[in-house]
C-alpha positions in Angstrom: 0.0 0.0 0.0 1.3 3.4 -0.9 2.2 6.0 1.8 -0.7 8.3 2.5 -0.5 11.6 0.7 -2.7 14.7 1.2 -4.2 16.7 -1.7 -6.2 19.9 -1.6 -9.3 20.3 -3.8 -9.7 23.8 -2.4 -8.9 25.4 0.9 -11.9 23.9 2.6 -11.6 20.3 1.4 -8.3 18.5 2.3 -8.2 15.0 0.8 -6.2 12.1 2.3 -5.8 9.3 -0.2 -3.8 6.3 -1.2 -4.3 6.8 -4.9 -2.4 9.3 -7.0 -5.1 9.6 -9.6 -7.1 12.8 -9.6 -10.8 12.9 -8.7 -13.3 11.1 -6.6 -13.5 7.7 -8.5 -10.6 6.7 -10.7 -12.4 4.0 -12.5 -10.2 1.3 -11.0 -10.3 -1.7 -13.3 -11.9 -4.7 -11.6 -13.8 -2.8 -8.9 -17.4 -3.9 -8.3 -19.1 -0.9 -6.7 -18.4 2.8 -6.3 -19.5 3.6 -2.7 -19.6 6.9 -0.9 -19.6 6.6 2.9 -20.7 9.6 4.9 -19.2 9.4 8.4 -15.7 8.3 9.4 -16.6 6.9 12.8 -16.5 3.3 13.9 -19.3 2.1 11.6 -18.1 4.1 8.6 -14.5 3.1 9.1 -15.3 -0.6 9.5 -17.5 -0.5 6.5 -14.9 1.3 4.4 -12.3 -1.4 5.3 -14.6 -4.3 4.4 -15.8 -2.8 1.1 -12.3 -1.8 0.0 -10.9 -5.2 0.8 -13.6 -6.7 -1.4 -12.2 -4.5 -4.3 -15.0 -1.9 -4.2 -13.9 1.7 -4.9 -14.7 3.7 -1.7 -14.8 7.4 -0.8 -15.3 8.4 2.8 -16.4 11.9 3.8 -16.5 13.5 7.2 -16.1 17.0 8.4 -14.0 15.9 11.4 -10.3 16.2 10.2 -9.0 14.1 13.1 -11.2 11.2 12.1 -10.4 11.5 8.4 -6.7 11.8 8.9 -6.7 8.7 11.2 -8.8 6.7 8.9 -6.7 7.6 5.8 -3.8 5.7 7.4 -6.0 2.6 7.9 -7.9 2.0 4.7 -7.2 1.8 1.0 -9.7 4.5 0.1 -10.1 8.1 -0.7 -10.9 9.9 2.6 -12.2 13.5 2.4 -12.5 16.1 5.2 -15.4 18.3 4.1 -19.0 19.3 4.9 -21.2 16.8 3.3 -24.3 19.0 3.7 -23.0 21.3 1.0 -23.8 20.5 -2.6 -20.4 21.7 -3.8 -18.7 19.0 -1.7 -20.2 16.3 -4.0 -19.2 18.2 -7.1 -15.6 19.1 -6.1 -15.0 15.6 -4.9 -16.3 14.3 -8.2 -18.4 11.5 -6.7 -21.6 12.0 -8.7 -21.0 8.7 -10.5 -21.2 6.6 -7.3 -23.4 3.5 -7.3 -24.5 4.0 -3.7 -24.2 6.4 -0.8 -24.2 5.1 2.8 -24.8 7.8 5.5 -23.7 6.6 8.9 -22.9 9.7 11.0 -24.4 10.0 14.5 -26.8 12.8 13.4 -30.0 11.8 11.7 -30.4 15.2 10.0 -27.0 15.0 8.4 -27.7 11.5 7.1 -31.0 12.5 5.7 -29.6 15.6 4.0 -26.7 13.7 2.6 -29.1 11.2 1.0 -31.3 14.0 -0.4 -28.2 15.7 -2.0 -27.0 12.4 -3.3 -30.3 12.0 -5.2 -30.0 15.6 -6.5 -26.6 14.8 -8.1 -27.8 11.5 -9.5 -26.5 8.8 -7.1 -29.1 6.1 -7.6 -29.2 4.4 -4.2 -28.9 5.5 -0.6 -28.6 3.6 2.7 -28.9 5.6 6.0 -28.3 5.0 9.6 -31.2 6.3 11.7 -30.7 6.9 15.4 -34.3 7.8 16.2 -36.6 4.8 15.5 -39.6 7.1 15.0 -37.8 8.6 12.0 -37.2 5.4 10.1 -40.5 5.6 8.2 -39.9 9.3 7.5 -36.5 8.5 5.8 -38.2 5.9 3.6 -41.1 8.3 2.7 -38.5 10.9 1.6 -36.9 8.4 -0.8 -34.1 6.8 1.3 -34.3 3.2 0.0 -32.9 1.6 3.1 -33.1 3.3 6.5 -31.6 1.2 9.3 -32.0 1.8 13.0 -29.3 0.0 15.0 -31.4 0.1 18.1 -34.3 -1.6 16.4 -32.0 -4.3 14.9 -30.5 -4.9 18.3 -33.9 -5.0 20.0 -35.1 -7.6 17.5 -32.0 -9.7 18.1 -32.4 -9.5 21.8 -36.1 -10.5 21.5 -35.1 -13.6 19.6 -32.5 -14.5 22.3 -35.1 -14.0 25.1 -37.5 -16.3 23.2 -34.8 -18.9 22.9 -33.1 -19.0 26.3 -30.5 -21.6 25.3 -29.3 -19.3 22.5 -28.3 -20.1 18.9 -24.6 -20.6 18.0 -25.1 -19.1 14.5 -27.7 -16.4 14.4 -27.2 -15.0 10.9 -24.9 -15.4 8.0 -24.5 -13.4 4.8 -25.6 -15.0 1.5 -22.0 -15.3 0.4 -21.2 -17.0 3.8 -18.2 -14.6 4.4 -19.7 -12.9 7.5 -21.5 -14.4 10.5 -23.4 -13.2 13.5 -22.7 -15.5 16.4 -23.7 -16.0 20.0 -20.7 -17.4 21.9 -20.7 -18.5 25.6 -17.6 -17.5 27.6 -15.9 -20.6 29.1 -13.9 -20.7 32.3 -10.2 -20.1 31.9 -10.6 -18.8 28.4 -8.7 -15.8 27.3 -11.8 -13.6 27.8 -12.7 -14.9 31.3 -12.0 -12.1 33.8 -10.5 -9.8 31.1 -11.7 -6.4 29.8 -12.8 -6.2 26.1 -10.0 -3.8 25.5 -7.4 -6.4 26.6 -8.5 -9.0 24.2 -6.6 -9.4 21.0 -9.5 -9.7 18.6 -9.1 -9.1 14.9 -9.8 -5.4 13.9 -12.8 -6.4 11.8 -14.6 -8.3 14.6 -17.3 -6.4 16.4 -18.6 -7.4 19.8 -22.2 -6.1 19.7 -23.9 -7.2 22.9 -23.3 -9.0 26.2 -25.9 -11.2 27.7 -25.4 -12.0 31.4 -28.2 -14.1 32.9 -31.3 -12.0 32.1 -29.7 -8.7 31.4 -28.2 -7.3 28.1 -25.6 -4.6 27.7 -23.6 -3.1 24.9 -20.0 -3.7 25.9 -17.3 -1.1 25.8 -13.5 -1.5 26.2 -13.8 -1.6 30.0 -16.4 -4.3 30.1 -15.1 -7.4 32.0 -16.3 -10.8 30.8 -17.2 -13.6 33.1 -17.7 -17.4 32.8 -21.1 -18.2 31.1 -21.5 -14.7 29.6 -23.0 -14.9 26.2 -21.6 -12.5 23.6 -23.0 -11.5 20.3 -20.2 -11.2 17.8 -20.2 -10.1 14.1 -17.2 -11.7 12.5 -15.7 -12.5 9.1 -15.8 -16.3 8.6 -12.0 -16.4 8.4 -11.7 -14.9 11.9 -14.0 -17.3 13.7 -11.3 -19.6 14.8 -9.5 -16.8 16.6 -12.8 -15.5 18.1 -13.6 -19.0 19.4 -10.2 -19.3 21.0 -10.6 -16.0 22.8 -14.0 -16.8 24.3 -13.9 -20.6 24.6 -10.2 -21.4 24.9 
């Protein structure tokens, strides 16, 4: 991978990128989709890594320069620091020929406006993260094809776990079989037993989404300490499952 270089479209839009070609999408031969991701946080960064690894051509936009500069060193994609709510950002970054825009900032109004501008410049498909469950239908009425509320998705998953108290080892798998949603019970004397999440050496593209301890559910953070018989909900690439199982089961 080339060393990261910074380019300036104009004084308000610094671009950090690994490609030396000019413009938003270079037309890289062999790429599958041209994807614009709005939001360089945890979800946006993880998504950018997965999509670029699958040879999709990815552009990430976020107004937070610290986030974009950090992400530019971690992902093989064009990373732009700019205000996505301005129409000229799309034009100056030359991303009108994208196949899909994914808006995953932590602000619903920004995600919605990004999708509306994307439609204005001709991007045919939009996917948006919605923090407020009551706005999910509003997004869809305004033309956002897929509005996803993480809280609703998590609630549905927890409901299924409550209805099936013994749990299910494999909860979901992608059609291609390359990513799996798993429930894993923490065994005694495993690497995770008595350790904080931040101490575990999990692959970077593995996400620990939820922790079930007896009848309670929590969303773990780096300080969460795992105990024997905890059940963790993990989203993992198939190739990382052996490592995930070793961490939680020994």
